[in-house]
MARBAKE-891156 format. One line per field, with one value per atom (N, C-alpha, C): residue number from 1; residue in one letter; x, y, z. Coordinates in steps of 0.02 Angstrom, whole numbers. Each point is the difference from the previous one (the first is absolute). Layout:
BEGIN
k NUM,...
r a,...
east X,...
north Y,...
up Z,...
END
This chain:
BEGIN
k 1,1,1,2,2,2,3,3,3,4,4,4,5,5,5,6,6,6,7,7,7,8,8,8,9,9,9,10,10,10,11,11,11,12,12,12,13,13,13,14,14,14,15,15,15,16,16,16,17,17,17,18,18,18,19,19,19,20,20,20,21,21,21,22,22,22,23,23,23,24,24,24,25,25,25,26,26,26,27,27,27,28,28,28,29,29,29,30,30,30,31,31,31,32,32,32,33,33,33,34,34,34,35,35,35,36,36,36,37,37,37,38,38,38,39,39,39,40,40,40,41,41,41,42,42,42,43,43,43,44,44,44,45,45,45,46,46,46,47,47,47,48,48,48,49,49,49,50,50,50,51,51,51,52,52,52,53,53,53,54,54,54,55,55,55,56,56,56,57,57,57,58,58,58,59,59,59,60,60,60,61,61,61,62,62,62,63,63,63,64,64,64,65,65,65,66,66,66,67,67,67,68,68,68,69,69,69,70,70,70,71,71,71,72,72,72,73,73,73,74,74,74,75,75,75,76,76,76,77,77,77,78,78,78,79,79,79,80,80,80,81,81,81,82,82,82,83,83,83,84,84,84,85,85,85,86,86,86,87,87,87,88,88,88,89,89,89,90,90,90,91,91,91,92,92,92,93,93,93,94,94,94,95,95,95,96,96,96,97,97,97,98,98,98,99,99,99,100,100,100,101,101,101,102,102,102,103,103,103,104,104,104,105,105,105,106,106,106,107,107,107,108,108,108,109,109,109,110,110,110,111,111,111,112,112,112,113,113,113,114,114,114,115,115,115,116,116,116,117,117,117,118,118,118,119,119,119,120,120,120,121,121,121,122,122,122,123,123,123,124,124,124,125,125,125,126,126,126,127,127,127,128,128,128,129,129,129,130,130,130,131,131,131,132,132,132,133,133,133,134,134,134,135,135,135,136,136,136,137,137,137,138,138,138,139,139,139,140,140,140,141,141,141,142,142,142,143,143,143,144,144,144,145,145,145,146,146,146,147,147,147,148,148,148,149,149,149,150,150,150,151,151,151,152,152,152,153,153,153,154,154,154,155,155,155,156,156,156,157,157,157,158,158,158,159,159,159,160,160,160,161,161,161,162,162,162,163,163,163,164,164,164,165,165,165,166,166,166,167,167,167,168,168,168,169,169,169,170,170,170,171,171,171,172,172,172,173,173,173,174,174,174,175,175,175,176,176,176,177,177,177,178,178,178,179,179,179,180,180,180,181,181,181,182,182,182,183,183,183,184,184,184,185,185,185,186,186,186,187,187,187,188,188,188,189,189,189,190,190,190,191,191,191,192,192,192,193,193,193,194,194,194,195,195,195,196,196,196,197,197,197,198,198,198,199,199,199,200,200,200,201,201,201,202,202,202,203,203,203,204,204,204,205,205,205,206,206,206,207,207,207,208,208,208,209,209,209,210,210,210,211,211,211,212,212,212,213,213,213,214,214,214,215,215,215,216,216,216,217,217,217,218,218,218,219,219,219,220,220,220,221,221,221,222,222,222,223,223,223,224,224,224,225,225,225,226,226,226,227,227,227,228,228,228,229,229,229,230,230,230,231,231,231,232,232,232,233,233,233,234,234,234,235,235,235,236,236,236,237,237,237,238,238,238,239,239,239,240,240,240,241,241,241,242,242,242,243,243,243,244,244,244,245,245,245,246,246,246,247,247,247,248,248,248,249,249,249,250,250,250,251,251,251,252,252,252,253,253,253,254,254,254,255,255,255,256,256,256,257,257,257,258,258,258,259,259,259,260,260,260,261,261,261,262,262,262,263,263,263,264,264,264,265,265,265,266,266,266,267,267,267,268,268,268,269,269,269,270,270,270,271,271,271,272,272,272,273,273,273,274,274,274,275,275,275,276,276,276,277,277,277,278,278,278,279,279,279,280,280,280,281,281,281
r m,m,m,l,l,l,d,d,d,e,e,e,f,f,f,f,f,f,l,l,l,r,r,r,a,a,a,l,l,l,a,a,a,a,a,a,g,g,g,i,i,i,g,g,g,v,v,v,a,a,a,l,l,l,v,v,v,a,a,a,a,a,a,p,p,p,l,l,l,g,g,g,c,c,c,f,f,f,v,v,v,v,v,v,w,w,w,r,r,r,r,r,r,l,l,l,a,a,a,y,y,y,f,f,f,g,g,g,d,d,d,t,t,t,l,l,l,s,s,s,h,h,h,a,a,a,a,a,a,l,l,l,l,l,l,g,g,g,v,v,v,a,a,a,l,l,l,a,a,a,l,l,l,l,l,l,i,i,i,e,e,e,i,i,i,d,d,d,v,v,v,t,t,t,l,l,l,g,g,g,v,v,v,f,f,f,a,a,a,v,v,v,a,a,a,g,g,g,l,l,l,v,v,v,a,a,a,l,l,l,a,a,a,m,m,m,l,l,l,g,g,g,l,l,l,q,q,q,r,r,r,r,r,r,g,g,g,g,g,g,l,l,l,s,s,s,s,s,s,d,d,d,a,a,a,v,v,v,l,l,l,g,g,g,l,l,l,l,l,l,a,a,a,h,h,h,s,s,s,t,t,t,l,l,l,a,a,a,v,v,v,g,g,g,l,l,l,v,v,v,a,a,a,l,l,l,a,a,a,f,f,f,m,m,m,t,t,t,w,w,w,v,v,v,r,r,r,v,v,v,d,d,d,l,l,l,l,l,l,g,g,g,f,f,f,l,l,l,f,f,f,g,g,g,d,d,d,i,i,i,l,l,l,a,a,a,v,v,v,s,s,s,w,w,w,t,t,t,q,q,q,v,v,v,g,g,g,v,v,v,i,i,i,y,y,y,a,a,a,g,g,g,g,g,g,a,a,a,v,v,v,v,v,v,l,l,l,a,a,a,v,v,v,l,l,l,i,i,i,r,r,r,i,i,i,w,w,w,r,r,r,p,p,p,l,l,l,f,f,f,a,a,a,a,a,a,t,t,t,v,v,v,s,s,s,r,r,r,e,e,e,l,l,l,a,a,a,q,q,q,a,a,a,e,e,e,g,g,g,l,l,l,n,n,n,p,p,p,g,g,g,r,r,r,v,v,v,e,e,e,i,i,i,l,l,l,f,f,f,m,m,m,l,l,l,l,l,l,i,i,i,a,a,a,a,a,a,v,v,v,v,v,v,a,a,a,i,i,i,a,a,a,l,l,l,k,k,k,l,l,l,v,v,v,g,g,g,a,a,a,l,l,l,l,l,l,v,v,v,t,t,t,a,a,a,l,l,l,l,l,l,i,i,i,i,i,i,p,p,p,a,a,a,a,a,a,t,t,t,v,v,v,r,r,r,r,r,r,l,l,l,a,a,a,a,a,a,t,t,t,p,p,p,e,e,e,q,q,q,m,m,m,a,a,a,l,l,l,f,f,f,a,a,a,a,a,a,g,g,g,a,a,a,g,g,g,a,a,a,l,l,l,s,s,s,v,v,v,t,t,t,l,l,l,g,g,g,l,l,l,f,f,f,g,g,g,s,s,s,l,l,l,a,a,a,w,w,w,d,d,d,a,a,a,p,p,p,s,s,s,g,g,g,p,p,p,s,s,s,i,i,i,v,v,v,v,v,v,a,a,a,a,a,a,f,f,f,a,a,a,l,l,l,f,f,f,l,l,l,a,a,a,s,s,s,l,l,l,i,i,i,p,p,p,m,m,m,g,g,g,v,v,v,g,g,g,a,a,a,a,a,a,r,r,r,r,r,r,r,r,r,e,e,e,r,r,r,a,a,a,a,a,a,a,a,a,g,g,g,g,g,g,g,g,g,a,a,a,t,t,t,g,g,g,g,g,g,g,g,g,e,e,e
east 1403,-53,-5,-68,-24,17,14,21,-68,-5,-67,-18,21,-19,-29,12,-18,-59,-26,-61,-45,27,-48,-13,26,1,-63,17,-62,-50,-11,-62,-47,40,-32,-28,39,-31,-34,-20,-49,-59,7,-38,-48,47,-40,-38,52,-34,-84,20,-84,-45,8,-55,1,54,0,-38,14,-25,-76,-22,-93,-19,28,-10,19,28,50,-73,-28,-53,-45,-53,-22,32,75,49,-10,-8,-9,-59,-41,-64,-42,-13,-2,44,70,25,39,18,21,84,32,74,14,-16,33,-10,-64,-25,62,27,30,78,36,55,-19,-58,-21,25,-33,0,96,35,65,44,-15,14,-25,-37,-13,23,44,21,48,51,44,-9,-65,-14,-36,-7,-27,70,39,95,-12,10,33,-73,-47,-58,19,7,26,65,53,53,17,-41,-33,-23,-61,-41,34,28,47,-42,-53,-34,37,-45,43,-30,63,10,-66,-31,-43,-70,1,-80,24,40,5,-7,11,-13,-74,-24,-66,-63,21,-35,-4,65,-15,-8,4,-18,-84,-31,-76,-17,24,-37,13,46,12,-35,-29,-65,-67,6,-58,-5,24,15,-1,16,-27,-50,-32,-83,-34,36,-48,-2,76,10,-30,-10,-51,-87,-4,-83,-16,39,7,4,23,-4,65,-27,74,48,33,75,-22,32,-1,33,-23,39,63,45,53,58,-48,15,24,-44,-21,64,-9,63,63,29,38,31,-49,3,35,-38,15,61,26,47,59,20,33,26,-57,-15,51,-54,31,72,13,78,42,-27,57,-7,-54,-17,35,-3,50,98,3,67,47,-64,42,-13,-75,26,51,21,51,68,4,53,11,-40,-11,18,-12,8,84,27,61,58,-47,-15,-9,-8,-23,47,26,35,-44,-19,-44,23,-22,27,-15,-19,-54,9,50,-2,-32,4,-46,-87,-2,-60,-38,37,-2,-11,52,-5,8,-6,-3,50,17,72,-48,-48,-11,37,73,64,6,-33,5,-50,-75,-43,2,-21,-7,-45,11,-71,-60,22,-68,-32,35,-23,-45,31,-47,-53,-1,-64,-25,-24,2,-34,40,-23,-61,10,-64,-55,8,-42,-30,9,-41,-39,37,-25,-49,-16,-33,-76,5,-41,-30,43,-23,-26,36,-64,-46,-14,-73,-62,44,-49,-19,52,-3,-63,5,-28,-72,-24,-57,-38,32,-31,13,18,19,-64,-55,-49,-45,7,-23,47,71,46,1,6,-13,-45,-62,-67,-3,48,15,34,60,61,-42,-58,-16,-68,-25,-49,-21,12,-8,-92,-30,-73,-31,18,-20,9,71,-1,-64,14,-57,-61,-19,-80,0,53,3,1,-11,34,64,59,54,46,-17,20,83,25,45,40,-22,53,54,-33,30,36,-2,39,75,-21,47,59,-20,31,33,-46,57,70,-31,42,74,-3,68,24,-34,39,27,-33,48,74,-13,58,43,-32,40,64,-40,18,57,-28,90,42,-25,80,37,-48,53,40,-51,50,62,-17,43,55,-12,66,60,3,83,25,-33,18,27,-53,23,0,-13,0,-46,-1,-66,-26,83,-24,3,-5,-17,-46,-39,-56,-73,9,-50,3,51,21,-15,-19,-15,-92,3,-102,-15,32,-22,18,83,15,-29,-1,-29,-38,-54,-59,-16,41,-16,40,52,35,-58,-61,-44,-67,-2,-62,-39,33,-11,5,33,5,-58,-52,-31,-78,-37,-72,-59,20,-36,22,-25,42,16,-17,23,70,-7,42,75,-17,53,12,-16,28,43,-9,23,80,-13,61,44,-33,51,41,-24,29,79,-41,52,52,-21,48,35,-16,43,56,-32,43,56,-5,54,44,-23,27,55,-35,46,65,-9,41,43,-9,37,48,-19,20,53,-2,63,43,-8,52,36,-44,42,52,-24,27,70,-21,52,57,-22,42,52,-38,26,26,-15,21,-44,-42,-36,-59,-21,-55,-67,-24,-30,-75,-9,-67,-30,50,-4,7,41,-6,-56,-49,-67,-64,40,-45,17,55,35,-43,21,-32,-76,-33,-76,-24,40,-7,31,73,-11,-47,-37,-47,-72,-9,-55,32,52,7,24,3,-24,-54,-63,-82,-17,38,-2,-3,67,32,-77,-2,-71,-64,-4,-73,39,38,19,17,39,9,-89,-17,-91,-20,17,-32,21,85,19,-5,-17,-6,-90,-39,-66,-24,49,6,36,71,4,-50,-22,-76,-49,-15,-43,14,65,38,-3,25,-28,-55,-46,-58,-38,25,-27,43,52,50,-37,-23,-33,-69,-43,-38,-2,40,14,16,56,9,-43,-60,-30,-78,11,-24,1
north -1031,-34,52,32,21,-39,32,-26,-25,-23,-27,65,54,29,70,9,31,-19,-78,-20,1,-4,12,58,50,78,24,-17,-16,-17,-78,-11,16,46,9,92,46,43,-5,-32,-22,-29,-42,-10,68,31,73,35,41,10,-30,-51,-18,14,2,11,79,38,66,30,-5,34,25,-83,13,34,-10,55,75,18,75,2,-5,21,47,-38,43,34,-22,42,69,15,53,47,-66,18,33,-11,37,42,36,31,4,-55,-18,-25,37,-17,22,44,10,-34,-49,-21,-79,-20,-47,15,60,37,-19,18,12,-82,-43,-69,-33,40,-42,58,47,49,-49,-32,-33,-66,-28,-48,-17,35,12,15,9,-21,-75,-22,-81,-30,13,-25,4,77,-31,-28,-2,-28,-80,-12,-103,-24,63,-27,11,43,19,-71,-20,-80,-49,-4,-39,-54,31,-50,48,-58,23,65,25,89,6,-57,13,30,-69,23,55,16,77,47,3,72,-5,-80,14,28,-44,30,71,53,68,22,4,17,-5,-66,-2,42,11,20,101,2,80,-5,-23,2,-8,-23,22,43,44,61,45,-2,49,1,-52,-2,34,-10,19,72,32,44,45,-10,26,9,-53,-7,43,34,21,86,-4,68,52,60,51,3,-32,-16,-15,29,-5,-91,-26,-69,-1,47,16,22,29,15,-71,-15,-80,-39,-4,-34,36,49,35,-17,12,-7,-69,-68,-78,8,-8,5,11,67,19,-18,1,-20,-84,-42,-73,-3,35,-19,27,58,19,-51,-16,-46,-58,-26,-67,0,61,20,8,33,12,-70,-18,-84,-51,27,-55,23,88,10,-38,-8,-17,-65,-48,-81,-7,17,-12,-57,-55,-55,-68,48,-11,17,-21,56,-14,64,12,35,-44,37,42,55,73,22,-29,8,-47,-29,-65,-14,31,20,64,39,33,20,-54,9,-80,-42,-79,-19,-80,-36,-43,-5,-69,-68,38,-54,-51,27,-47,-31,-22,-18,-97,-18,-77,-49,-49,-18,-36,-3,6,62,76,44,3,-28,10,-26,-66,-37,33,32,33,75,36,46,-38,-50,-31,-16,-27,-20,28,78,66,22,33,13,-28,-60,-51,22,3,20,75,42,78,-13,-20,-1,-59,-35,-11,40,43,36,48,38,42,-20,-42,-34,14,-38,-6,69,53,56,58,-14,22,65,-52,45,45,0,44,41,-17,43,49,-12,48,48,-34,40,66,-41,79,32,-23,51,69,-60,74,45,-34,31,-35,26,-40,-7,55,28,-50,-19,-36,-93,-16,-59,-2,58,-28,0,29,1,-71,-48,-35,-53,-7,-35,-42,6,-1,13,16,-2,32,76,8,27,-9,5,-63,-58,-50,-17,8,3,39,60,42,-19,-12,-25,-77,-38,-49,12,78,10,20,35,38,-65,-34,-89,-26,21,-53,55,42,66,-13,-13,-6,-70,-31,-105,25,27,8,44,50,40,-35,-50,-45,-67,-12,-43,31,49,44,30,-4,50,-24,-63,-30,-5,11,19,51,30,115,30,-18,54,43,29,27,66,22,94,-35,-43,-27,-45,-14,-70,49,68,34,7,9,4,-75,-65,-62,2,38,7,71,45,61,-7,-9,30,-60,-89,-30,25,17,20,60,34,79,4,-64,-13,-9,-45,-31,29,50,20,31,11,41,-58,-42,-59,-36,-32,-66,51,-48,26,-5,-58,-6,-13,-10,2,-51,-68,-67,19,19,-1,18,83,37,-54,-40,-30,-53,-45,-42,38,66,22,21,41,23,-64,-60,-39,-29,-5,-2,50,60,63,17,-42,-23,-57,-24,-82,28,31,25,66,18,44,-41,-38,-53,-23,-26,-53,45,73,37,30,20,44,-42,-63,-42,-31,1,-31,58,75,64,-4,-29,-1,-43,-44,-54,41,21,17,54,72,65,-25,-54,-2,50,10,41,-9,48,-52,-16,-56,-32,8,36,16,65,40,77,-17,-33,-48,2,-37,-20,81,17,56,49,23,13,-2,-90,-20,12,-1,-2,86,48,73,10,-46,1,-7,-63,-45,57,50,53,48,18,45,-36,-48,-29,5,-4,-18,68,54,55,39,-53,59,-49,-54,-4,61,12,42,52,40,46,3,-32,2,-13,-27,-16,83,36,54,47,-11,62,-35,-43,3,12,-17,43,66,25,65,27,-25,5,-15,-38,-18,50,18,60,56,22,45,10,-40,22,-24,-29,4,67,27,90,30,-4,28,-5,-54,-8,23,6,25,67,36,69,11,-20,0,10,-46,-11,69,39,39,76
up -269,68,52,2,43,86,39,82,29,42,33,31,38,37,-41,-57,-53,-24,-3,-15,35,62,76,10,-33,1,-57,-45,-69,23,23,8,73,32,80,-33,-47,-20,-67,-17,-82,56,58,29,41,24,25,-26,-48,-75,-34,5,-33,74,23,78,-4,28,9,-70,-48,-56,-12,-2,1,65,61,32,0,-37,-16,-45,-34,-47,69,42,32,37,47,6,-47,-62,-34,-42,3,-2,52,49,63,52,-50,32,71,12,52,28,-65,-9,54,71,63,44,-16,56,-10,-47,-9,24,-22,25,93,32,56,40,-29,21,-24,-30,-20,66,4,79,48,7,66,17,-83,-13,73,15,33,66,37,63,24,-67,-24,16,-17,20,68,37,64,46,-22,53,-29,-40,-32,47,-11,27,79,44,62,22,-42,6,-5,-40,-22,-42,-52,-63,-66,-60,-49,-33,-38,-15,-48,-41,-46,54,38,63,7,29,42,-48,-40,-55,-19,-18,-17,44,86,32,35,-26,23,-42,-86,-48,-10,31,-9,56,65,35,-5,-39,-16,-76,-39,-19,13,62,38,29,49,30,-59,-52,-54,-31,22,-13,46,48,72,24,-32,17,-63,-61,-58,18,54,-4,53,50,51,-11,-55,-34,36,-8,19,-48,-27,-34,-70,-46,-68,-2,-81,5,-12,-7,-27,63,52,64,47,3,28,-53,-48,-34,38,1,4,80,25,94,5,-32,11,-45,-53,-24,44,3,53,62,29,59,5,-38,14,-31,-27,-47,52,36,75,47,12,69,-20,-53,-21,-11,-17,18,63,37,49,56,-18,40,-20,-60,-42,45,11,28,90,24,74,2,-65,10,-12,30,5,-9,30,15,-70,-56,-85,-46,-41,-61,-55,-10,-57,-61,-55,-76,-34,55,-14,-90,-28,-70,-63,61,-63,15,65,13,-44,-13,-22,-96,-23,-60,-57,81,-40,5,-7,-27,-44,-44,-41,-19,9,-35,55,78,40,12,-24,14,-18,38,-10,-16,-34,-36,70,41,47,-1,6,0,-64,-83,-44,-2,39,3,48,20,85,-59,-69,-8,-56,-23,-40,37,49,24,38,3,38,-54,-73,-44,-29,-10,-29,51,89,33,0,-12,-41,-58,-59,-56,22,8,29,31,49,41,-64,-25,-42,-58,-26,-55,35,59,23,33,-4,21,-59,-61,-33,-38,-3,-30,56,63,44,22,-15,16,-33,-88,-58,16,8,9,68,44,61,-22,-63,-19,-41,-47,-39,22,42,55,66,27,80,11,-23,13,-41,-64,-43,18,18,58,40,57,53,-20,-46,-36,-8,-37,-30,61,58,48,-9,-25,-5,70,56,48,4,-42,-20,71,77,50,0,10,-8,-47,-63,-55,-5,20,12,68,66,53,-37,-39,-43,-34,-46,-35,15,56,43,36,5,46,-65,-60,-20,-38,-6,-16,82,63,54,-30,-24,-23,-34,-46,-61,29,48,22,38,43,40,-32,-56,-54,-43,-1,-55,32,71,51,-25,26,-12,-88,-39,-89,-19,28,-22,45,46,75,15,59,4,-39,8,-52,-78,-25,-66,-14,36,-6,-45,50,-50,-75,-26,-71,-43,37,-55,12,41,-4,-32,-19,-47,-50,-15,-68,-61,26,-79,-6,57,-29,-24,24,-60,-63,-12,-72,-44,38,-49,-10,45,0,-64,-57,-58,-68,36,-42,-3,58,3,-19,-22,-4,32,52,56,70,57,70,7,-18,5,-50,-63,-28,35,17,25,52,38,57,-20,-59,-34,-18,-56,-28,63,53,64,16,-2,44,-44,-73,-40,9,-12,14,60,46,67,-9,-8,-48,-29,-45,-52,44,41,44,27,35,48,-55,-37,-44,-39,3,-37,48,68,53,22,-6,25,-51,-59,-45,-4,-4,-7,82,39,92,-25,-15,-31,-18,-72,-38,16,27,19,97,21,82,42,-20,22,53,47,46,-23,28,-36,14,44,41,-53,15,-51,-76,-12,-65,-45,33,-24,13,50,-26,-61,-6,-64,-47,1,-44,-21,43,-10,-7,19,-18,-70,-33,-74,-49,18,-24,9,35,4,-32,-14,-40,-73,-17,-58,-23,45,-3,-35,0,-10,-56,-33,-94,-25,-6,-59,-1,48,31,-34,15,-18,-69,-21,-103,-12,15,-14,-25,74,1,-39,-22,-38,-80,7,-84,-13,69,-18,-7,41,-7,-55,-58,-48,-59,-6,-41,6,61,10,-27,0,-8,-75,-39,-55,-54,56,-33,11,45,9,-62,2,-61,-69,-21,-62,-4,52,3,-6,20,-16,-55,-17,-63,-71,27,-61,2,67,7,-39
END
């Protein structure tokens, strides 16, 4: 019989995975992995802000992550710096400012390791409800902007020609990622949240025939990663957040095996065919 805290962790982790993985498909398609990492680094500044003005940590993280996303867009449009330079500047600056701010807030006891690596086993049913409610909103918005966002991902110029306003949907997309970072912070932590966005999507990329299928497969892979990671954590007394990421990485490695075996067999057949032809000559 599983303890209630484990069931809460399982429900919360699956809820986050079902939301993060479809968004992660666009992160992979648009090559924005470092952007997700930047927002997760900015989460600590959001934590410091929330503790300073005494608001909910999730709201503070979302506010700061959203502002960082908008700042990145603004800096990119002003020109002068490449995207990776802007992301590096924002990622390390916000992380450093957040750490310094928390160090000065001596009247508050902060579990820094908890925010960095998460503590999914401590989640409450109220937090589970917030995850599913917020996740439902995120998925509803993603479904609403799916077509223009995918068109802008394929070709921004073509999306503009079709009157789809790619600039607006890109801002919404970045705010959705900020929301997922805020929701997932307490579960897997700031340093591991990007893994839930990227690894499930990368795992199923070669297995899906359509973009929509990839999003569904990624959600399933994310949920399976959470389940395997938590049960592995329970069995081997390992940290829960990192265990989920290790499980996700193991699934990614497993997804490469059928492709590798198939490719090897095709090469063997081709070699055998070539040898037969050569023998006939």
